[in-house]
N, C-alpha and C positions, 0 to 999 in steps of 0.2 A: 741479691739471691733470688734464684729462680722461684717463681711462686707455684711450686708445686701442690699446695694446699689451697689454691683458688678455688671458690665456690664451696669449700667445706666450713662448718661452724663447729667449735669446740667448746665444751664445758670444762674448765680445769679447777676442780674443787681445792679449797684450800689455796687459793693463788694470790691472796693479798701481801705476801711476803716471801721468803726464803725461797726454798725449790719450786715451790708451785708459781710464784711471779716468774721465775727464770723460765720455766716451762710456757707459761701463756706468752711471754713475751716473745720466745723462739717459734712456736705456732704461729704467732701473728706475722712475723718476720717471713715465715713461707707462704704468705698469702691467706691463711685461715682468720675468719671472724672469731673473736674469743669472748666468751662469757667469763670474766674475772670473778671468782667467789670468794666471799669471806663472812665473818661475821660483823665487821665493823666497817662501816663505810670510809671512816677516817684513814684507813688502812688500803682498803680495795680500790677508791677512786684514784690514788696517785700511780698504781700500777696501770689502769686504764688509761689514765693521762699520757704515761710514758709511751703507750702503745700508739696512741692517736698522734702524738707528736711525732713518731716514727712513721707514720703515714698507714699506720694499721687502723682495724676495727676492733673495738672494745665496748662491752656493755658491762656494767657491775650488776650481779645478783647476790642477794644477802639471804643468810639464814644458816640456822645451827643443823647440821645433817644429823646429829644425833637426837633430834627431836622430829618424830614423824610427821607431824603436820608442817614444820618448817621444811623438811627435806621435799615433802610433796610440793611446796611452793616452789622452790628451787627447779624441781623437775618441770612443773608447770612452764615457768619461763623457759626453759631450756626447749621444751617442746614446742613452745610457741615462736622461738628462733631456729626452728629446724636442725637442732645440733644432731650431728652424725659422728661425732669424735667425742667420747668421754674420757677424761683422764682422771681417775678417781685417787687424788693425791692426799686429800684430808685425812688426817690421822692424829689424834693426840697421844702423847707419850708421858708417863709418870716414873719416876724410878721407885721400884719398890723391889723386895725380895721375897724368897718363900716365906721367911719369917715375918714379914711385915705386911704383906698383901693380903686384904682382908675379901672375903666373897664380893663385895661389891664392886672391890677395885677390879676383879677380872669381868665382872659384867659392864663396868665403864669402860673399859677397853675393848672389850669385843663390839660392844654398841658403837664406839665412836670409830673403830678401825674397820671392823666388818659390816655392820648393818649399815653403816652410813653409805658404803660402797653399794651395798647390795639394793637398797632402796632405789637408787638411781639406775641402777643396772637393769631393774626390773622394770622401771618407768620408761626408760628410754630405748631400751633395744629393742622393742617390738616395732617402732618407726622405722630403725635402722633395717630390720629384716624386710619390711614392706619395700623399702627402697632399693634393697640388694646390695647394700653397702654400708659399711659402718667400722668403726675402732673403738675398742674398749681397752684402755690401759691401766691397770692397776699400780700402786706405788708399795711396795712392801719394804723389806729392811734386809741387811746382812744377818740379821739377828735370827731369820728363818733358818740358817743352817747351823749358826752358832749362837745359840740363846745367850743373852746377855745376862749375867747372874744378878746385876742391879737394876733389871728391867724384865722382870719375868713374865708380866701380864702382855706387855706390849710386844715381846718376843712370840708368845704363844697367838696373839691376835693376828700379827704379822705373818705367821705360818699359815693360819686359816685363810688369809688373803691370796695366798700363791695358790692354794688347794682349790678355792673358789674359782679363780682364773682360769685354770687347767679345766675344770669342770664345765666352767662357761663356754670354753671353747669348742667342746665336744657337743653342747647343747646347740651351739650355733652353727653347727657343721652344714655346709653347702649354703649357708645363706648370704655370704659375701661379707658377712661381718666376723671381724679377727678378735681375739681376745689375748692379750700377753701383760705380763707383770714385769716390772723394773724394781731390783732389789739395790738401794745406793748403800755404800759403805758409810764412813764418815765424812759429811759435806760441810765445809767451812761457811756457814752461813753467819750472819753478821754477830748474832749473840754466841755462837761457838768461839767467833775469833775474839770477842770480849772477854769471854770467859779464859781464854789461854792467856790473853795479854796482861789480865788482871793477876794471874798466877805467877807471873815473873816478877811481880813485885817492883818493876823499873817502869816509871812512868813514861819514859823517853824510848821504850822497846819498839821496835818496828817489826812488822809480821816477816818479812823476807829473811832476816836475820835470824829468826827462832823457828821457822817453820820444819827444817831439818830435824832438829831436837825434840819438837812435840812431837812429830810424827813417828820418830823412832820409840818414843816412850808412851804414846797413847794409843797409836794405830799404826804399827810397822806393817807396810807392804810392799810389794816388789816395785810399785811406781814412784815410791819414794816421797810422796806428797800428800795432802789431804785432797778430797774431791773437793770441787766447786758445783754450786747449783747447776752451770751451764753444762757440766758433764751430763748430768741427769737429763736435762732438757734436750740435749742432742740426742741420746739415746730414746726419749719419748718421741722426738720427730723422726727417727727412724722407724720405729713401728707404727706410725701414723701413716707414714708416707704411703700413696696408692702402691707404689712400686714394691711395698714390704707384705702383699698379701699371702706369700707362703710362708710368712713367721707367724706360728700362731700357737697357742697354748703353752708359750716359753716362759722361763723366768730368766730375764737377762740381769745378771749381777754387774752393777758398775760401782766398784770397790775397792779399785787398783790392786786387786789379787789378796786382798786381806784374808778373805775367807778360807783361802787353800784348800778347796774341796771340789771334785768333780760331780 
């Protein structure tokens, strides 16, 4: 793969598994040095190890971004490594409804999904502006357009992520730093795959045989399948690419067409 990102360094938050690890590995494959972020070294170190074994460069940074002090430590590590690409992927979700969500749930979701990104954006973009180049990519959800009835606090928080990203692009106008957002649809992470396989009640069930039925029931979309973490990783790599400098202040939905809106 052509190393279009050689000379750049990325912090990918929440990259110790799932979508985040796929993003980290994809950027590393493009020549980018990567800071793999998580809260548990037992999860983050294997991701960094895979990147190194594939010939890439990876460093692990740990911290809970919902805690201001720990977020500051992660930001300091990123500045020390000269990060000029921030992928704000970390964002917890919890199932709740308008009937069950309490005030604390709304605050927790906002802190984990919005403030966790804001803390790093405010810490890292000044140095990007000084260099005259940088990339900020936030990760939202299809729920920003079609709120999920069983994840009301998460849906609202992710809508705020899109809004802040568009506002950030305007704030950074003329600096050489772009800000864009990727909104995934239903992505087949290992935990989601296990959930669907368990629901079949068949211990011998194999995923290729049931994906069509699961997709039609759970996430019908024109592409006829569930997304993969790699689908999101490719979209992020496109936005981070130096050649994508005219793509700015946008939300890129990567959902197989499930949203059905323009």
